[in-house]
N, C-alpha and C positions, 0 to 999 in steps of 0.2 A: 853789165849793169848790176848795181848792188842796192840793197836796202837793209834797214835796221829791223831786227825782230822786236816786236812790241813786248815780248815776254822776257827774253834773256838780254835784250839790248845790244846784242852783237850784230855787227854789220857783215852780211853774207851775200854771195852772188844769188841771183834770182832762181837758179836751179835748185837751191836749198829750201825753196818755198813751194808749197803745193799750188797747183793752178786754181784760180778762183776768178770767174768772169767779172764779178763786181768789185774785186779788189784792185788796189793801186798796182799798175803794171800787169794786171791780169793774174796776180798772185795773192796768196793769203798773207795776212799781216804777221803771223807767227811762223818761225822756221819749222822744218819737218820734225826735228827732235823735240822741240817744245810742243808742237801740235800733238805728237804721240803721247807725251806726258800729260797734256791737257785732257785728251780723250780717256786715258787710263784713270785719271783722277775722277772724271765725270762718271765713268763706269763703276768705280768703287763706291761712289756716293749714291748711284742709282742702279743697283744690280738688276732689279726687276724690270725697269724701264728699257734697258738695253735689249733684253730678250724680247720684250713686248714690241718694241720698235722694229726689231729685226723681223719678228713674226708678221707684224702688220705690213711691213714693206714687202715681204715675200708674197703674202696673199694678194696684194695689189698688183704685183708684177710676176705672178706665178707662171703664166704662159711664156713670157720673154725669158725668164730665168731657166725654165725647163728647156727651151730651145737653145740657150747659151750652153747649158750643161751638156745637152745631147751633142751639140756641135763640137765642144771641147773634147768630149769622150771619143767622138769619131776621129777628130784630128790627132788625138794622142793615144790611139788604140795600142800601138806597139809599146809605148811607155807604160801604159796601164797594165798590160799583160806582164811585162818584165817586173814591174813594181809588185804586182800581186803575187807572182811566182816567188819573188825574193821574200815577201812577207810570210807566205805560207811555209817556206823553208825555215825561216827564223822562228816561227811560232806554230810549228806543226801540231803540237799537242793542244794548244789553245784553239787553233783553227778547227781541229777535228771536233772538239767539244762544241764550238760555235755552230758548225755544220749540223751536228747531231741534234742540238737544241732547235735549230731552225727547221729541220725535217719534222721533229716532234710537233712543233707549233703549226707549221704550214700544212703538212700532210694529214696529221691526226688530230689537230686541235688540242694537243696535250702540253702540259708543262713538265718540267723536270720532277716536280713534286708528285704529279699524277703517275709518272713512270715509277718513281721510287715506291709509292703506295702499292702499285700492282706487283712490283718486284718482291716487296715484303709479304704481300698476300700469297704469292706463289712460292714463298720460301727460297727465292733466288734460283728456281729451277724451271725448266721448260714445262708448259702446260700439257704437252703430249707425252714425252718420254721421261719426264721427271729427272732430267739431268741438267747440270749447269752448261752454259755455252762453252765452246772450245776456247782454249787459251785465255780464259778469264775475261773474254770480251763481253759486251753487253748483250742481253737477250734481245731478239728482234721483236718489234711491235707487229702483231698479226692483226689484220683488219679484213672485213668482208668487202670485197671489191664491188659488189652490187650496191651496198648501202653506205660504204665508206666508214662503217662503225668499227671501233676497236674491239677485238675479241679478247686477246690475252697476249702474253709474251712467250715466244718460242725460241728454241735453239736454232742455229743456222741450218742444221740438217732437216729438222721438221718443217721449218719455214720453206725450205727449197722443195721438199716433198709436196707440200700444199701448192706451191707455185707451179711446179712442173705438171701437176695433175690438173691444173687450172681450177682448183678447188671443187672438182667434180666428185660428188659422193660415189657415183657409179664407178668411176675410174679407180678410186681408192678401195672400194669394196672388191672390185675385180682383181686389183693388185693383191689384196689380202687373201682372196681365194687362191690366186696363183701361187703365193708363197706357201700356203697350206698343202698344196698337192705334192706328192712324192716326186722326186727327180726321175725323169725318164731318160734312158740312154737313147741318144739319137745318132744315127750314122755310124754306129760302132765305137763312138768315143765314150769312155767311161770316166 
C-alpha cells in the first residue's frame, strides 16, 4: 500500500512513514526523511524548548527510563565492555586525565584548579622529602583517612610509606628510631 507525503508530495510505500495511531493507515502524513527535516527545523527554531521538553519528559518517566537503561546495559554487557576497552585504547591519555579528575572530585572534593594551587604552593615537590615525583608523574593527594580532609601532595614513595604504616605516628617514630640504630651483625653475616 502507498500514500503521498504531504510535505514532498512523493508517493511512497507505508514503511517509509512513521507509525501514528491516529494517522491514515496508522501512519504519519509525512515521510521519514521529511519528518527528520521537520524536526531539525523545529529544533533550530526552538533550541531551549527541545532541551526543556526532553528534561521534563525524563523527570516524568524517570523510573521507567532508569529501568530501561539498566535492562539494556545488562543485556548488552559484553558489547559495553568491548566498546569501553576500545575507547580507552584509542583515547588512553584523555581517559587517564578524565579518571584522575574524577578521583579528585569524588574522593577529595577538589578541582583541577585546587590541585594546581597546592602544587604551586609546594613548588612542585613532595611535602615530606621535597623531591618531585618519579618520572614526572603527578604528585599524589594525601588525605587523613579518619576525617577525609586533604593534607598536601606527596611523591609516590612518601605516600606509600604513610599508607604502609597505616598513618600511625608510633610506627613511623619506631621506624625512625630503627634507622638511627647502628647495624648489628647477626648470625655471622657482615
